[in-house]
N, C-alpha and C positions, 0 to 999 in steps of 0.2 A: 932388105936385110935377111930375107928367108925365114922370118919368124912365123910361128904357127900358134894359134890359140887352141889349146888342148882341152880346156874346160874352164869353169869359173863358178864361183859360189852363188847359190840362190837361197835366200832365207825363207824356208817353207813355213806355212802357217796352216797346214791341212788339219791339224788337231782342232782348230777353232773356226774352220771355214769349209765351204763346199768345194768340190772339184771344179765347178764352173768358176767360182771366185778365184781359185788358184790359176786357172787358165788365163784369166784376165790379168792377174798380177804378173805372170811370167811372160806375157805376150811380146813385149819389146825386147827382152833379153833373148827369147827364143828366135825372134826374127833376125837378130844380129848373129846368133849362132848358126842359123840356117844359111845366112849369106856367106859366112866364113867357113862353112863345112866343119864345124866343131863336132868331134865324135861323140861326146857325152855331155849331159846336163848334170852338174853337181847339185844335188838337192840335200839339204839338211833340215830337220824339223826343229824350228827355233821358237815355237810357242813356249813362253815361260823360261827361256834359256837364261843362264847366269854367266855365260861365257864373255859377255861384254860389260860386266858390272864388277869393277875393281874392288868394291867394298863388300861383295857377297862371296863367302867361301864357296869354292866349287863343290864342296860336300853338301851344300844346301840346294843343289840343282833340283829341278822338277823330276818326278817319277811318273811313269805311265803304268797304271794298274794292269796286271796280266790280262784281265778280261777285256781291256780296251784295245789290245793289240789286234784282235780280229777285226773289229769295225774299222779301226784306223788302217789296217792292212788292206782291207777291201777298197777303201777310198784311194789309198796310195797306189794300189795295183791299177785301178781305173785310170788314175792320172798318168802313171808310168806307161800304160798301153797307149794313151793318147800321144805322149811325147815320142814314143817309139814310132808311131804312125806318122808323126811330123818329121821324122828323120834325125832326131836327137835324143837317143835313149837316156833314161835316168841312171845315174850312179849315186846311190844313197850314201851320205857321209855320216858314219857314226862319229860323235864329237863330244869332247869333254864339256860338261855344263848343260847338256841336253838330255832328252828322255831316252836316247839310244846311245849308250856310252860303254857298257860292259859287254863281256862275252855273252852272258845270258841274254841281254837285251838284243844283241845282234842275232843270236839264235832264234829268239822269239819273232823278231821282225822277218827273218828269212822264212820261218815256218808259216807265218800268217800272210805272206804276200806271194804273188805269182812271179814267174820268171822275168817279166818285164821290169821288175824292180832289181836293177843291178846293184852291186855292192862296191862302193869305193873303200878299198882296204887301206887303212892308215896305221902304219906300224907304231908311230909315236903316240897317237891317241889311245890305241889299245894297250900298249905297254903302260902308259900313264894310268889307265883305268885298272891296272892289275890283271889284265886279260891274258889269255893264252894265245899269243900271236901265231905260232906255227900251227897249233891244233885248229884254231878258228879258220885260218886260211885253207887248211886241208878240207874242213867240213863244207865250206861254202865256195870252194874253188870255181865251180861252174857259174857262179853268180858274180864273181869278181870281174869288173870291166874297167877299172881304173885303179891306180896304186899311188899313194903318197908315201914316200920314204923319208921319215925323219926319225932322229934318235932322241934319247932322253938322258939327261944327266942325273944319275942315281942320287948323288948327294943333294942336289936341289930338290928333287922329288921327295926325298925323305924329310927335308925341312918343311916343304909345303904341307905334307900330311901332318907333321908334328905340330906345326903352328897354325894349321887350318887356314891356309891362304886361299885367295880367290884364284881363278884360272888366269886372269890377266896379270896378277902379281907374280904368279909362277912364270909366265912368259917373260915379263920384264926382268925377273931375276935369273932367267936362263935355263928353265926346266927343259926346253927343247933345244936341240942342236941338229946339225946335219949328220948323215950317215958317216960312220968312221970316227965319231967324236963322243960316243956315248955307250949305253948299255945294251942296245939291240944287236943281235947277231944277224947281220944282213947276208952273210954267206949261207947260213942255214935257211933264211927266208927266201933267198933267190932259188935255192934248191927245191923248196916247196912249190914255188911258182912254176918252176920247170916241170915238176911232177904233175901239176894240174893242167899243164899246157897253156899257161897264160900267154896272151899276145896283146900288147897294147902299150900305152904310155906308163912309164915309171918316173915319177916326178921327185927330184931332189927338193926337199922342203924343210923349213924350220922357221917358226916365228921367233925372231930374236930382236933385241935392241941393237940397231946398227951402230950405235956409239960404243957398244961393248964387243960386238962381233962383226967384223968387216964383211959386208955381203959378198964381195968378189972372192975373198979368201975362203969364206965358208962354202960358197957354191963350188969352188975348185976342189976343196976337200971332199965334199959330198959326191961330186961327179966322179972323182977318182975312185972313191970307195965303192960306189955302185957299179962302175964299169968293171972293176976287178971282180966283185962278187957275182955279177950276172954273167960275165964272161966265163968264169970258172964253172958256173952252173950250166953252161952250154948254150946260152942265148946268143942270137945274132942281134947286135945293136945297130940299128940303122942311123 
């Protein structure tokens, strides 16, 4: 069928464990990725996350103290350098409900880690977090090695904040959608990626209830919107 595995989620626990423990935890997934020549390993720090708890408001997520970013960053860099040597570089996923969610936290993580820690840039999660999508992409352009493009429904996000919903309730209620169906300006985003010289996968993504949003229809809308935006920005789409 000509399918390719371009990456996949790994639930990191480096905040509460050693680098050696993390190597053991990731071993089977890494072996699969090596066998399939997967270009990057998607890593998210999930210690204490509330992203999977439908009764816990996303606003009650864990926070990492500023002073912890240095020691965490040292361990994350060591782990990322090992993954790089194994042929599957890290792409770190900032994510709602985790300790790396906001623009400021992304900035801290990038400042306290080495170049082996790549950045998975997710438009939907950063917009959801109230972050500066275009400015953050420009600042950390050389670290971006994977991109998730999803959109956000502004009306649902406003209700989520007003009523203090959990992340999962927001997903079920439709806070995310595909590019071209929400509030994110993907034409401007594509231009920024062109400015920084990005080359790699750009993934159409949106966590949605398939009973409310037909997956094929949504994927078609997203693919069309991104093809137009990135084509206008001068990208060659393979």
